[in-house]
N, C-alpha and C positions, 0 to 999 in steps of 0.2 A: 824920282819921286816914289816913295813907298806907299803901300796900301794904307798905312796908318796916317800918312801925312796929308792925303788929299781930302777935299771937301765933298762928301757924298751928295750934298744938295746942289752942287754946281752942275747945271744941265748943259753947259756949253764949254766943256774942256777942250783943249787942243788935242789933236790926234796923238801927239807925243805923250801928253799927260794921260790920256785915256788908255793908250797902249801899255804904258808902264804899270797901270793898275789892273786893267781888264785882260791883258794877255801876258801874265807873268811867265817866265821861262819854265818854272816848275810845273805849271799847269799844261803848257803846250807840249812838254816832253813826256807826259804820261804814256806808259807803254800801250795800253789798250784803248784809251779814251779818244784819241785823236785820229780821225779818218784821214787817209792820205790826201784827199782833196782839200782838207782843212789846212794841212801844212803846205801844200803846193800853191794854192791860190785863194781859197775861201777866207782864211784868216786875214789876208791882205784886203779883202773887200768888206768883211763883216765889221771891222772896226769903224768904217765909214757909215755903215748901216746903223751901228750902235749909236754913233754920234748924232745921227738923224733922229733916232728913236728917243733919246734921252729927253729932249724938250717936250715931247708929247705926254710925258709923265706916265706912260704905259709901264705896268709892273713887269718884273722878270717873268712871272707866271703868265701874264698877258701875252708876252712874246712867245712863250711856249705853246699857248693855245693857238696862236697864229701858225706856229710850226706844225702842230697837229693837223689843223684844217688844210693847210697847203699840201701836206703829204697825202692825206686821205683823198682829197679832191684830185690830186695828180694820178693816183691809182685808179680812181673811178673813171678817169678819162680814157683809159686804155682801150675799151671796146670801140671808141670812135673810129670810123673807117679810114683806110689808107694809113699814112704815117702821121696823121694829125694826132691820134690818141697817144701813140708812143712819144711823139715829139713834145706834146703837152706834159706828159709824165716826166720826161727828162728835165724839162725846164723847172717843173714843180719840185723835183728832188734836189736840184741845185739850190733853189730858193729855200727848201726845207733845211738843208744843211747849213746855209747861211744864217737862218733864223735860229738854228740849234746852237750855233756859235754865239750869236748876239744875245740870246737870253741869259747865258752865263756871264757875258761881258757886262750886261746891264746890272746883273746881280752883284758882280764884284765891284763895280763902280759905286753902286748905291749901298753896298754892304747889307744886302737883303738876301739871306739864305734861308731855305726852309725845306723840310722833308717833302712838302707838297710839290716843290719845284722838281725834285728828283723823280718823284712819283709820276708827275705829268709827263716828264721827259721820257720815262720808260714806256708809258702808255702810247705816246706818239710814235716811238719806234716799233713797238709791238703792232699797232694798228696798221701803220704804213707797210711794214715789211711782210705782214700777213696778207694785206689787201692786194699787193702787186700780183702774186701768183694766182690769187682767186680771180681777179679781173682779167689776167692773161688767159685763164681757162675760158672765161666768158667770151673773150675776143676770138679764141680758137674755135668756139662753137658758132661764131657769126652772130652773137647776141646783139640786139639793139633795143632801144626803147619802143620802137614800132612793133617788135616781136619779142616781148619780154619772156615768153615761155620757151624760146628757142635756146634751151640750155640742156646739154647732154653729157656725154662721156668726158669731153675735154674739160668741162666745168668741174666735174667730179675730180679729175686729176689735179686741176688747179687748187681745189679746196684741200685735197690730200697734202699737197706741198705746203699750203698755208698752215695746216695743223702741225706738220713736222717742223716748220719754221718757228711756230709759237713754242712747241715743246723744246726745241733747241735753245731758244732764248731763255726759257725757264731754267734750263740746266745751269746757266750762268747765275741767274738771280737766286736760285735755290742754294748755291754755295754760301751766299751772304746770310740767308735765312738760317741755314744749318749752323754757321759759326755764331750768329747772334743768339740762337737758342741754347747754345752750349757755353756761352760766356766768353767766347774767343774774340780777340780784337779783329778789326777790319784788316784785310790783306793789303799789303803794299802793291801798288800798280806797277810791278816790275816783271820782267821776263822770267826771273827765277821761280816765281810762284806758280807759273803755268807749266813748267818743265816736268815731263813724266819721269818718275823714279825708275821706270823700266827702260833699260838702255835701248832695246829694240824699238819700242814705241817712240822714244825720244828721237831716234834716227829717222823714223817714218815721219814724225811731225816736222823735223827739219827739212826733209825732202819735199813734203807737201807745201812748204813755204815757197817753193819755186812754181807750184801750181795751186794757188789758193782758191780752190773750188768753193769754199765757204762764202767768198765774196759775191757769188752769184745771187745770194739772198740778202745782201745789203742794198738798201734802197737805191743809192746812186748807180751801182753796178747793174742791178736788176733792171733799172730803167734803160740803161744803155744797151743791155742785151735785148730788151723789148723793142728798142728802136732798130737795131740790126735786123731782128726778126721781121719787123714791119717793112723794112726795105726789101727783104727777100720776098715777102708777101706781094708787094707791088711788082717786083721783077717777074715773079712766077704767075701772077694773075689770080692767086687764091690766098688761102691762109696757111700755106705749107710752113713758112718760116716760124710763125707763132706756134703752130702745132708741134713742130720738131722741138722748139724751145721748151714747151710744157712737158713733153715726154722726157727730155733730157733732165729736166729739173727734178723729176721724181727720184731716180737713183742718186743724183747728186745730193739731194736734201737728206735722204736716208743715210748715206755715207757720212755726210757732214755731222748730222746729229749723233750717229753712233760713235764716230771718232771723238766728238766733243765729250760725250758721256764717259767714254773710256779714258780720255785725257784727264778729266776731272778726278775720276776715281783713282788714277795711278799717280797723281801729282801730290804736292804737299798742301793743296788748298783745303783739304778736310782734316788735316792733322791737328 
């Protein structure tokens, strides 16, 4: 069944019908857009979630708002004591990526696309991925609602990482801004557009593919790291695991952002 042949008003398609329209191969195969968890297992679950959502008449942007709320609330849970906070965060980030898949699937089935949807999606990822290190910093300081002023140096480090994460994400979106302002077409989402024209940097980028430190700042991976740190906290009887994670995140964030900027400036993305 093609996207043109289906009935967008049908709220009870079969899974096969829905998958043919909402998960087209050309969308799933995009170079940068699909998280590894999406390809591995989330897409197998999201199609069922989408089928449940369709009869509710919720809009694609409504699903995106749910995605935003789940991600931010998951990050807010990090200061909860023990492994409760990190565990809630892990579950929330799994649900967030599922909703992130479903909002696009709902949009493709109903043929309802808008710049607002893309805009809200970006906001959701910006807020969530900046909030996680910020609230990790609060957790490292032992912050709680009972003692809301107990925030110190660890919180500052967490906020520093948050700022670098936001700047790094802006490096990607500013490529599209620069191209639009100069009348250039959108870039194809393929590996060739991101490849550095400087051979040495291209080799470094390939090598870093075996140690993808940038993933420490993606919501799913960051939540899993927070959970590991929480387990270390429990084993050690203090907040050592979270504090070490916050400290390590600072240089990793700076290297990631610096490498990203260099990669953009030496690739064909701004040609």
